[in-house]
N, C-alpha and C positions, 0 to 999 in steps of 0.2 A: 232892733227888731234884726232877728235874721231870716232866711228865707225858707229855712226851713219850715214842716209841719208840725204844728202844733196838735197834739191828740183836741178834740173837741165832743162830748156828747150831748146827745139831747135827750132831755127829761121833763117830766110833768112840775110845773112851776109847785114852790111851797112858797106859805108865809114869811118865810124868812128870805125867798127872791123879791119879794115885791119892789123895794128900795131899788134893788140891782137891776133890776127889769124896768123900772121907769126912769135911771138915770141914762138905759140904751136909749129907750124909746128919744126919753128928750135928748140927746146926743145926736143921733142918726135922726132926729126929724132937723135939726141945726143944721145938717150937714150936706144934707140930700136936698133942705127946700129952705134956702137961706129967704125966698122973700116971699111964702106963706106966711100970712099973720097967725098966729095961736090962739084960739079963742079964748084958751084955757090957760091959767097962770101953770108954771112949776109947779107949786105945791097941791095945784087940782089936777093935778096927772098922779102926782105920786099917789095923792089919795084913791085916786080911782085904780090904779092897779091894787092898790093895798085892801080897795072895801069892795072892787066886784071885778076885774078880771082875776086876779089871782084866786079869789074862791069859789067863784063865780060861771066861769067862762073855762074854757080850755085851753088853760097855755101852759106855752112852753117854753123853755127854756135852754139855750144853748148854751154851755159852759166849757171852759179851757181848763185843762190841768194849772196854765199858770198864771189864769187872767181873771177867774171866776165868770159870772154871767155877762158873752159878749153876745150874744142876742136874744130875741124874743118873739114867740109867733100863739098867734091866738083864734083859735078856731069857734066858730056857733055854727055847730048844722054843715052846709054845705059853705059857708060863708067862711074866706078865710080870712079875718077881720085886722090882724095887724101881723105885719111882719118886717121888726128893723133888726140890722145888726149895729155894732159899734161899728163909728166908720173909720177904723184900723184895722176890723176884723173884715172888712166888704172884701171881695175876690179870692179869697180862701175858700168856696165852694159851702159856705155854710149855711147861706141862701137855697143851694140844691138839695141840702138836708132836709130841711124845714120844710120846702116841695115836697119832693117827695113821700117825706111823713104825713104830709097834708094828704097826699094822693090816697096813701092805705088808708088812712081813718073815713074819708070819703070816698071811695072807690065809684060814687054815682056820679061826681062830679065836685068841682068846686067853683066860687064866684068870690070876683074881689072890686072892690074898687080903687083905682090909684089917679092921683091929679094930673092934669094932663101935660102938667109944669116939669113932670118926673120922667123922663126920656129913658133915666137909665132903668129906672123899674119896668116901662114897657117894654125894654128889651127883652131884660130877664124874664119876665111871664113870657113875653112871645117865644123865646128860647125853650122854653118847657109848657109847648102849646097852647097856653092862653090863648083867644081869641077875642079883639074887641071887639065889644059887641052895641057900646050906646056911648056916647057923649055927651055930657047935660053941660050946663053956664053956671056950675054949680049952684046954685038955689037951693039944692037939698042938702048941701051939707055945713056943717059947723063955720069953716074958714073965707067959704061963698066963693069956693075958687074953682073954674072948671075942669070937671072929672071925666075919668075914664072906667068901664065898667067893660071886667075882664071875665071870659067862661073860660072854663075846661071842660069838658067829656068826654071821658075813655071812648 
């Protein structure tokens, strides 16, 4: 990979993107959260993208001209439900584009959960004016991992 910027565009996910989006999610989760045990198999994650996220939620993908789908974001009203990037595409401004889009789509505010162990995510969201408002022991999530609630208000 060269140091040059590759053109990336954001667009609503199509049914044909579900597999690639799930693949990004799986690779990103494994790279960012290696010690978090996923309660769902790869196949279940792929089914969830195909049957729920892409057809029923506001799902967006980042598509690179030379690499296909390299990021995925899911919005549900004011909830930023998912934001994952292919590991090799982190640090290139794609997450910034997704957050700007999410703020545009939900101008009254946004909220999200992230795991307490995911300190790079904390730094990222705090850089985008999100504030940590609550910490839990993880009893309320499938992974049973302590998490943090972040909120952005304009």
